[in-house]
Backbone bond lengths (Angstrom), bond angles and torsions (degrees), N, CA, C in turn:
res aa  C-N    CA-C-N  psi(-1)  N-CA   C-N-CA  omega(-1)  CA-C   N-CA-C  phi
1 X - - - 1.414 - - 1.537 105.58 -
2 X 1.296 119.22 125.43 1.397 123.48 -178.42 1.654 105.45 -107.48
3 X 1.318 114.32 101.25 1.440 119.00 179.18 1.496 117.53 -63.46
4 X 1.340 112.42 -32.92 1.551 119.23 175.50 1.539 112.06 -67.41
5 X 1.393 111.76 -33.95 1.485 112.28 177.97 1.496 110.12 -69.28
6 X 1.267 121.57 -40.40 1.455 123.26 171.63 1.424 116.11 -60.55
7 X 1.421 116.57 -40.31 1.483 118.06 177.52 1.517 110.14 -61.00
8 X 1.319 117.48 -45.22 1.490 117.89 -175.46 1.490 111.30 -67.77
9 X 1.372 117.07 -35.40 1.467 121.22 174.92 1.525 108.92 -64.71
10 X 1.388 119.89 -35.51 1.472 118.08 175.45 1.475 117.78 -80.16
11 X 1.344 118.39 4.57 1.499 121.13 174.33 1.416 112.92 97.66
12 X 1.391 120.13 8.81 1.457 122.15 168.99 1.463 116.04 -73.12
13 X 1.334 121.00 142.01 1.463 121.25 -176.37 1.510 110.33 -131.59
14 X 1.318 119.50 134.61 1.456 124.55 174.60 1.559 105.86 -85.93
15 X 1.269 112.61 122.92 1.483 121.39 -176.26 1.530 111.75 -115.42
16 X 1.324 112.64 131.17 1.498 116.72 170.66 1.452 105.21 -126.89
17 X 1.363 117.24 120.89 1.411 123.82 -178.89 1.519 110.75 -141.99
18 X 1.298 113.63 152.65 1.529 119.79 178.73 1.530 106.89 -94.60
19 X 1.334 116.10 137.25 1.386 121.99 172.83 1.516 107.61 -138.52
20 X 1.261 116.31 111.64 1.453 128.90 -172.91 1.557 108.76 47.66
21 X 1.321 114.47 57.53 1.459 123.52 173.65 1.531 111.77 66.75
22 X 1.297 116.82 17.35 1.481 119.15 176.17 1.514 106.36 -119.80
23 X 1.300 114.62 131.23 1.428 122.00 176.89 1.557 109.58 -77.64
24 X 1.303 113.57 122.91 1.492 121.01 176.98 1.578 107.44 -109.13
25 X 1.298 112.06 130.55 1.488 116.53 174.96 1.481 111.70 -124.76
26 X 1.324 118.19 134.89 1.449 123.45 -178.48 1.433 113.70 -162.92
27 X 1.370 111.35 163.08 1.478 115.06 170.12 1.524 109.89 -94.53
28 X 1.274 114.78 127.64 1.445 120.41 174.59 1.511 108.30 -91.79
29 X 1.247 118.16 119.09 1.497 125.34 -179.57 1.535 107.02 -79.16
30 X 1.299 120.20 156.16 1.403 124.11 179.43 1.537 115.33 -58.08
31 X 1.382 113.06 -24.30 1.494 115.61 -178.64 1.555 111.01 -93.18
32 X 1.396 115.39 7.18 1.448 119.65 175.74 1.593 114.31 97.64
33 X 1.322 115.35 -7.56 1.467 119.38 179.04 1.444 109.26 -69.62
34 X 1.332 117.61 145.59 1.502 124.62 176.28 1.456 109.85 -111.47
35 X 1.354 118.56 129.27 1.454 126.53 168.42 1.456 113.46 -121.84
36 X 1.277 119.35 131.30 1.445 121.59 -172.23 1.575 110.50 -83.25
37 X 1.197 119.95 -17.95 1.483 118.08 -171.44 1.558 115.12 -116.50
38 X 1.383 119.37 -33.82 1.386 113.28 -168.37 1.507 113.29 -154.02
39 X 1.317 119.63 165.26 1.450 125.90 167.04 1.537 105.67 -105.33
40 X 1.300 118.62 163.46 1.497 116.66 -178.40 1.537 107.43 -63.55
41 X 1.384 112.46 155.50 1.471 118.93 172.04 1.433 108.65 -87.89
42 X 1.365 119.23 97.10 1.454 124.26 -170.82 1.472 108.59 -64.84
43 X 1.311 121.18 -34.58 1.437 120.92 -174.59 1.524 116.47 -68.96
44 X 1.332 115.15 -10.58 1.490 120.33 -175.10 1.542 109.49 -104.00
45 X 1.274 119.77 -10.36 1.489 121.22 -173.27 1.582 110.90 -141.64
46 X 1.332 111.78 111.05 1.454 121.15 174.53 1.581 108.12 -61.97
47 X 1.272 119.46 -39.10 1.481 120.76 -178.63 1.543 106.99 -61.61
48 X 1.341 116.14 -40.95 1.514 117.56 -179.40 1.437 111.70 -68.35
49 X 1.286 118.06 -36.69 1.515 118.87 179.12 1.500 108.96 -64.76
50 X 1.316 118.71 -45.22 1.486 119.93 177.89 1.447 113.77 -62.73
51 X 1.316 117.78 -41.62 1.507 123.81 178.91 1.462 111.01 -60.13
52 X 1.324 119.39 -51.72 1.486 117.91 -169.87 1.566 114.98 -107.22
53 X 1.311 121.09 -17.59 1.461 122.83 -173.48 1.436 117.62 -114.52
54 X 1.312 117.20 -32.11 1.470 122.80 -171.79 1.487 111.92 -58.72
55 X 1.346 124.72 -55.09 1.362 125.62 178.06 1.537 114.28 -60.21
56 X 1.186 120.08 -35.58 1.447 124.73 176.94 1.531 107.91 -64.04
57 X 1.283 116.87 -46.65 1.498 120.69 -176.35 1.490 111.36 -66.18
58 X 1.442 116.21 -39.37 1.454 119.47 174.40 1.499 110.68 -63.84
59 X 1.304 121.53 -42.82 1.470 124.69 176.69 1.532 110.77 -57.56
60 X 1.344 115.68 -44.25 1.419 118.28 -176.48 1.532 111.58 -66.56
61 X 1.330 114.67 -36.84 1.502 116.28 176.29 1.510 111.35 -67.64
62 X 1.315 116.27 -34.33 1.490 119.77 -179.79 1.507 108.57 -67.62
63 X 1.268 114.84 -44.09 1.483 118.55 -178.95 1.494 113.35 -62.18
64 X 1.402 114.11 -44.02 1.415 121.96 -176.00 1.602 110.93 -65.94
65 X 1.276 115.20 -40.34 1.468 118.12 -171.19 1.538 116.37 -113.91
66 X 1.218 121.37 -10.91 1.443 124.61 174.13 1.475 115.75 52.51
67 X 1.402 116.04 34.52 1.485 121.05 -179.13 1.532 113.75 66.00
68 X 1.262 120.12 16.86 1.442 126.19 -177.17 1.552 107.12 -92.89
69 X 1.276 116.20 42.43 1.501 119.56 -179.67 1.562 108.53 -143.80
70 X 1.271 115.94 161.91 1.421 121.14 178.59 1.435 117.25 -73.43
71 X 1.471 114.73 -33.28 1.408 118.68 -176.13 1.620 103.84 -100.40
72 X 1.373 111.65 156.98 1.510 115.69 174.54 1.413 108.47 -85.30
73 X 1.332 119.02 164.01 1.421 122.64 177.32 1.607 113.62 -57.97
74 X 1.319 114.06 -35.50 1.458 118.31 175.28 1.477 114.79 -61.28
75 X 1.284 115.98 -44.67 1.511 128.86 -179.45 1.620 103.48 -59.83
76 X 1.296 115.35 -49.29 1.466 124.23 -171.69 1.588 105.85 -60.91
77 X 1.374 118.05 -51.78 1.434 119.95 -178.71 1.519 112.48 -68.58
78 X 1.313 119.09 -37.31 1.472 121.86 178.33 1.487 110.51 -65.25
79 X 1.411 115.78 -38.83 1.493 119.10 179.93 1.555 110.62 -67.43
80 X 1.326 117.60 -39.39 1.539 122.60 178.73 1.502 105.82 -65.92
81 X 1.347 117.87 -40.60 1.456 118.50 -176.79 1.536 111.58 -69.55
82 X 1.262 110.02 -40.13 1.604 114.72 176.26 1.537 111.04 -61.15
83 X 1.395 118.44 -40.54 1.381 117.24 -178.49 1.591 108.68 -63.25
84 X 1.264 119.12 -39.54 1.444 121.19 179.54 1.493 109.60 -65.22
85 X 1.339 119.24 -38.16 1.555 122.74 178.18 1.516 108.13 -65.93
86 X 1.294 116.44 -39.92 1.458 118.97 -179.66 1.541 110.75 -66.22
87 X 1.362 118.52 -24.96 1.392 125.24 178.67 1.613 110.70 -87.52
88 X 1.343 112.56 9.28 1.474 116.98 177.19 1.453 120.79 90.09
89 X 1.381 114.91 4.65 1.460 119.16 179.97 1.551 109.23 -83.89
90 X 1.379 114.25 147.97 1.482 115.74 173.33 1.439 111.69 -66.47
91 X 1.342 117.20 156.01 1.538 121.93 -172.70 1.547 110.80 -52.83
92 X 1.351 118.25 -45.19 1.481 117.47 -171.91 1.504 109.53 -68.83
93 X 1.366 115.90 -40.74 1.474 120.12 -179.64 1.551 107.54 -63.87
94 X 1.341 117.51 -44.22 1.466 120.59 -178.91 1.472 111.42 -59.04
95 X 1.335 117.41 -42.06 1.486 119.71 179.69 1.550 111.78 -69.44
96 X 1.435 116.67 -37.23 1.391 117.26 175.04 1.520 116.43 -65.49
97 X 1.298 114.50 -33.90 1.520 120.02 174.17 1.540 112.17 -64.51
98 X 1.336 115.85 -40.53 1.455 121.81 175.02 1.538 109.67 -61.57
99 X 1.305 117.56 -46.83 1.442 119.99 -177.12 1.597 111.57 -70.90
100 X 1.352 114.24 -33.34 1.437 117.87 174.61 1.573 110.78 -64.06
101 X 1.318 115.98 -42.73 1.440 119.20 175.51 1.574 110.12 -58.26
102 X 1.256 115.88 -42.87 1.463 118.26 175.36 1.542 113.80 -59.75
103 X 1.309 115.10 -42.09 1.527 124.01 178.56 1.479 107.61 -59.83
104 X 1.317 116.66 -46.22 1.524 122.71 -174.66 1.487 110.23 -77.63
105 X 1.260 120.05 -9.75 1.469 119.94 177.17 1.487 108.55 107.89
106 X 1.207 119.40 -30.60 1.548 120.91 -178.03 1.539 110.70 51.43
107 X 1.271 113.15 -173.25 1.468 118.19 177.34 1.569 105.85 -81.67
108 X 1.304 115.00 -44.37 1.446 121.30 -174.37 1.534 103.20 -170.36
109 X 1.330 117.06 165.00 1.465 120.52 -178.33 1.597 106.79 -72.60
110 X 1.361 119.41 -30.06 1.421 113.29 -175.96 1.550 114.32 -70.62
111 X 1.257 113.11 174.15 1.476 117.45 178.93 1.517 109.90 -94.59
112 X 1.292 119.70 4.71 1.433 123.62 175.17 1.550 114.33 58.41
113 X 1.316 115.44 39.52 1.453 121.30 179.20 1.539 106.72 -80.06
114 X 1.327 113.54 140.24 1.472 118.78 174.25 1.545 107.30 -79.16
115 X 1.254 119.13 128.05 1.494 122.14 -177.79 1.511 103.04 -119.29
116 X 1.336 112.01 122.72 1.456 114.59 -175.45 1.485 108.09 -114.03
């Protein structure tokens, strides 16, 4: 799991800038907050995932598929999260894995269930 990949997907930016001949490095959060050391650990907090990543993931699914699917983007993400939880992963990690699959392109947005 690449936490920095999730951060960049969520709109976090690593900034390096000079201020009076001193190099300042920090993470710029989407809300404009600056942190010098870290981004949130998404895999440990479901609240953090929903705050920073959920809407971006839904938007990415909407852009990719334009509602031309039987399932909604919400159902797709929850199904992927549920699959990870059934495999023994904690909820936040399961959601992060589902979002990472989306970032990486995955096979498809659907969960590839056979419907008979």
